[in-house]
C-alpha positions as a printed Julia matrix, in Angstrom:
91×3 Matrix{Float64}:
 -35.83   16.2    -4.31
 -33.5    15.47   -7.08
 -31.75   18.99   -6.19
 -31.19   17.76   -2.71
 -29.38   14.53   -3.57
 -27.2    16.28   -6.29
 -25.65   18.28   -3.67
 -24.87   15.67   -1.17
 -21.1    15.73    0.05
 -19.22   12.64   -0.76
 -16.19   12.05    1.65
 -12.73   10.7     0.03
 -12.05    7.22    0.76
  -8.67    6.29    1.77
  -7.57    2.8     2.87
  -4.21    0.94    3.47
  -0.78    1.98    3.79
   0.12    5.38    2.02
   3.86    5.04    0.56
   5.62    7.72   -1.32
   8.03    6.52   -4.25
  10.99    7.66   -2.32
  10.24    5.56    0.82
   9.59    2.53   -1.68
  12.9     2.96   -3.47
  14.8     2.73   -0.28
  13.85   -0.81    0.21
  16.69   -2.97   -0.89
  17.53   -6.71   -1.03
  19.33   -7.92    2.07
  17.28   -5.59    4.41
  15.68   -7.38    7.47
  12.15   -7.55    8.36
  12.74   -5.12   11.24
  14.17   -2.57    8.91
  11.35   -2.86    6.27
   8.64   -2.55    8.99
  10.65    0.45   10.29
  10.8     2.13    6.75
   7.44    1.14    5.41
   5.29    0.25    8.63
   3.0    -2.65    9.2
   1.8    -4.63    6.07
  -1.59   -4.42    5.18
  -1.68   -8.21    4.62
   0.66  -10.43    6.57
  -0.49  -13.85    5.45
   0.24  -16.71    7.85
   0.12  -19.09    4.82
   2.71  -17.13    3.13
   5.17  -15.88    5.87
   7.7   -15.0     3.48
   5.64  -12.41    1.69
   4.32   -8.79    2.93
   1.83   -6.93    0.99
   1.31   -3.27    1.2
  -1.84   -2.21   -0.4
  -3.36    1.4    -0.76
  -6.72    2.61   -2.1
  -7.72    6.29   -2.55
 -11.18    7.18   -3.93
 -12.02   10.9    -4.38
 -15.49   11.74   -3.08
 -16.82   13.82   -5.74
 -14.41   13.67   -8.94
 -11.32   12.33   -9.93
  -9.86    8.95  -10.76
  -9.46    6.18   -7.96
  -5.86    5.49   -7.21
  -4.68    2.02   -6.3
  -1.01    0.9    -5.24
   0.14   -2.43   -4.51
   3.71   -3.44   -3.36
   4.86   -6.9    -2.41
   8.04   -7.61   -0.28
   9.31  -11.16   -0.62
  11.81  -12.6     2.26
  14.0   -15.6     2.43
  14.44  -16.07    6.21
  14.81  -12.65    7.61
  16.3   -10.98    4.35
  14.52   -9.2     1.51
  15.12  -11.23   -1.74
  12.89   -9.27   -4.1
  10.39   -6.1    -4.32
   7.44   -6.12   -6.67
   5.79   -2.79   -7.37
   2.58   -4.16   -8.8
   0.78   -0.89   -9.43
   1.25    3.03   -8.62
   4.98    2.77   -7.72
């Protein structure tokens, strides 16, 4: 029984918005919400209580071996323009 469970296949788990560093580097202050959405896609978290903040979160866990990868990017707006971009982890 132990030998059967040790050979079980484990799937890779991928969740969220995968963004490469080149794409993230293109986000600049003054860009509109529409431009950011076109470049990065729909944010993972668009909180109605914090309408001037978009969070892009990505998580990847290899099935068998390897270290889990987590990335978090936050884009802040004032009105319709980007005021700040925080690369919290992984970018």
